[in-house]
N, C-alpha and C positions, 0 to 999 in steps of 0.2 A: 287504602290510605284515607285518612280522615280529611274533611274539608279544611280544618285548621292547618294540618300538615301541608296540604296542597297549596293553600294560600301563601304559606311561608316560602315554599319552594319557588313559586311563581314570582313573588316579590324579590327574591334573590336572583332572579333571572334564569332559573332553571326551567326551560321550556320543553315539555315532553314531545317526543316525535309522534306518539299516538296516545290518546287518552279517551276514556269514556266517563262522562259525567252524568249521573242519573239519580233519581229519587223523587219523593213526593213533594219536597220543598222547592217549588219552582222559582221562588224569589231568589234564594241563595244560589241555586244552580245557574240561573241566568246571569246573576251578578258575577259569579266565578268565571263564567264563559266570557263575559265582556272584559273582565280583568285580564284573562289569559290572552285574548285577542289584542288588547291594547299593548301588551308587551311582546307578543309574538311577531307582529308586523308593523311596519312603518305606516302610520295613518295617511301620510301624504301619497303613498303608493298603493293604497288599499284596492283601488280599482283594478290594478294589474295583478295583485297577489292574494286575492281572497275569493273563494268560491263557497256557495251555500247549496246543499242538497237536502232532500227530504226522504226519509227512509221508506215511506209508502210509495214513492215515485221512482226510486233508484234501483237499477239492476246490479249495481256494484262496480261495473267496469268504468262508468263515468266518474265515480269517486276515485278509483285507482288512477285513471288517466290524469285527473286534476292534481292528485297528490304527487305524481311522478314528474309533473311539469316543473321545470326549473323556475325559480323566482326571477322577476324582471327588475333590474336596477336595485336589488335588495338582497340580503343574505337569507331571507326566509319567506315562505308563503304559508298561508293558512287555509285549511279546508274544514268547513263545519257541516256536519250531518245532523240535521234536526229530526226529531221523532224517530230516532234510530231504533227504537224498540219495534218499529214496523218493517225493518229490513227483512226480506225473505231469507229462507235457509239457503237458497241458491246464491243470493247476493253476498251472504256471509262467507260462503265457500270461495267466492271470487276475491273477497277482501282479505281472507286469511293469509295468503302468501305475503301480501303487503304488510300486514301486521307483524309477521315474523321477520320481515326485512324492510323496514320503513326508510323512506328517503330522509337523509339528515337535514335537508334544507326545507322540510315541510313539517308543519304542526297540524296533524289530523285530529279533529275533535268530534267525537260522537256525543250527542246529548239526547237523553230520553227519560222516561219515567221508571223503567224497570229493566232488569236483565235476568237471564236464566244462567246461573253460573255453572250449571251442569253441562251446558253445550260447549263443544270444542272451541268455538270462536272466542268465547269469554274466558275459558280456561287458558288459552294461549295469550289472549290480550292481557290477562292478569299477570302472566309471566313476563311478557315482553313490553307491555305498555303500562298505563296507569288507570286504575279503576277508583273512582271517588263517588261515594254515596252521600246524598244530601237528604237526611232524614227530617221528617216533620218535627218541629220543636214542640215538646209537650208543654202544657200550661204551666207546670211547676218550674220550667226552665225559662219562661218568657221574661221574667224580671231580670235575670242575669243577662239575657240577650240584650234587653233594652239598655241596661247599664253599660254594657260593652260598646254598643252602637253609639250611645251618647258620648262616650269618652272619645271615640274616633272622630266625632264631630267637633270635639274640643269643648264640649259643655257637659260635664258629668251631671248625672241626674240623681236626686235624692232617692234612697230605696223606697220610701213610701210613695213617692211620685211615680216610680217605675211600676210598683204594684198596682196603683190605680190605673195607669195607662194600659197595663197588661189585661186588666179586667175589662176596661172599656172597649179595647180593640180586639182582644183575643189573639189567636195565632195567625192573623193575617199580616204577614211580615211586610208586605208592600205598604199597607196602610200604616203600620207602626213606623216604618221608615219615613213616610211622608209626614206623620205627626211629629216625629222627633226633629225633622228639619224645621218645621214651623216653630216648635218650642225653642230650638237653638237660636233662631232669629228673634223670637219674642223675648228671650232672656237678655238680649242685648249685651251690655258690657258686664253684666253679672257673671260670676264664675260658674254658677250651678243652675240647673233647672229644678225648680221647687214644686212642691205639691200644689201651691196656689197657681203656678203657671199652668199645670196640667188641667186644673179645674177651669181656669179662664179660657184656655184654648179649646178644651173638649166640650165645654158647655154649649157651644154652638153646633156641635157635630151630632150626627145621627147616633153614633156610638154612645154618647152621653145620655141620650133619650132612652136607649136600651137599659143603661145603668139605672136610670130613674124608674123605668118599668119594673125591673127586678126588685128595686127597693119597695115600691108600692105593693107589689105582689106579696112580698114577705111581711108587709105590715097589714096585708089584707084590706088595703085601701082601694076599693073597687072604682070609685069615682076618678081618682087621680091616675090609677092604672089604665083605665080606658082612655083618659086624655092623652097619656103617653103613647098608647097604642095608636090612637088616631093621628098623632103627630108623626109617628114613624111611617105610617102608610102615606100620609100627605107628602112626606119627604122622599117617598119612593124606595123605602127600605125593603129588602127582600126577606120573605118569610124564613127561609133556612138560616139566614144570618141571625135573625131574632131568636129562633129556637136554639141555635148553637150557643149564643151568649147566655140565654136563660139556663140551658143545660149545665154550662160550666158553673154558674152561680149556685144552682141547686146541688151539684155534686159536692161543692165545698160545704154547703150547709149540711149535707148528709154526713160528711166526715166529722164536722163539728158536733152534730147531734150525737153521733156514736160516742165521741170522746166525752161529751157532757154526761151521757148515760153511764160511762165508766168512772165518773167523778174525777176526770183528769184535771190537772192544774192548768190555768190559762197559759202559762209559759209553754207547757207541753203541747197544748192545742196549737199554739202559734207555730211551734217548731215542726210538728208532724204534718200539719195541714199546709204549711207554707204561707201563712197569712202574716202580713206585716202587723206588728203590735198596734200601729195607728188605727187599723181597721178592725181589730179583734173584738172589741166590745160590741160594735154594731153587728158583726157576724154572729156572735154568741146570742145577742138579743133576738136576732132574726131566727136563729136555729131553735130557740125556745118556743117559737110559735108553731113548730111542726113536730109531730111525732114521726118515728121512722116509717110507720104504716102509711101515714099521709104522704110522706115524701116518696114512698114507693109508688103510690097511685099517681103522683105528679109526674114521675118519670115515665110511667106507662102512657100518660096523656101526651107528654112531650114527644115520645117516640111515635105515637099514633099520628099526631099532627105533622111531624116531620115526614113520615112516610106518605101521608095523604097529600102534603104540599108538593112532593116530588113525583107523585104518580097521578095527579089530577083527581084526587079523591075528595075535592071540595074547594070552594072559593077561599083564597088565602085569608081575607079579612074575617070571614065567617069562622074559619078554623081557629084563628088567633083570638077572636072575640070569645068563642066558647072556652078556649083554654084559660084566658084571663078570668072570666066569670067563675069557672070551675075551681081555680086555685084560691081566689078570694073568698069563696063561699064554702070551701072544704072544711 
C-alpha cells in the first residue's frame, strides 16, 4: 500500500488491526503514525489505552499481552512498536500468531526503517495486515511535494517559489514543513506564497547562505564564496549538509552542461532537468563556466570531502575551505 492510499483510508476512519510503517523518510512515517494514533484512540483516555515498546528491548510476549488487553472506557486501544526492525527472530515468532489473528479492539503499529519481505513474519503480515513504505522523496519530486503541502496549509505556492525552496532546503522534509508554516503566516491575507516571500524568509536562514555559496562557486568568486563559508560555520551549519546541497546543485549543472553540449533548446533543458524557467538562464550561465571534465573533478572532491567529514579524515573547516578554493581556481 502506498502512503497516499494509507492516508486516505485512515482519514475515512478505516483503522487497521495490524500495520507496519517503514522506510527511509522518517518525517512522513512519523507524521502518518501520529495521524493514525489520533484517529485510533480517544486522546482523553490515552493514558489507559496506549502502550509503546521498542524492538531492541522487547521479547514479543509483552507486545502480545498489551495488544490482547481490552481497552478501558473506549472501543479501541493502540500499541506502538518503535524500531521494529530490531525485533529478534524469536520475538517475531511469538508475534506471528497474533498477526494471523489480531484483536479487533486493538490497533497494533510497528514502525521501522526497513523490512525483509522474504521472512515469514512479513509475508504473513502483508497478507493479514498492512505494509506501508515511506520512500525518500527524490530531488525532482520535491517541488510537487512542496506545492501539495502548501495547499494543505491553505496557502498555495507559486511553482518558481517551490523550486527555490526545494533548492534551498533540499529533501529535509522536516525543515521544508517548518519553512512552509512560516511562509504561510508571512503571506498573511494574501492567497498565495510568492517567490519574493521565499526570498525574504529564507534570506535569514542557513540554507540561503548555502544557496549563496553555490552561486559564488559557480561564478568562481573566491572572496564572496569564502565569506559565505565563514558565515555558515559561524551559524553552526554541519559539513554534510553543505556538501549535500552543493552536490545537488552541481548534479543539475552537469545535466545542463550535457544538454548544452548536445545543442538542446532551452525549453528541452528546463523540461528534462526539471528547472523552473525562472531560474533557467542563471543555471545555463553557470553551466557554461564548467566543462564536463571539470565537473567530474568537482564531484570527486565533493565525495572525498564528504567521506573525510564523516570518518574524521580532517577538520571540517579545513576540508570545506580547500573545496571552495579548489572549485574557484579550477
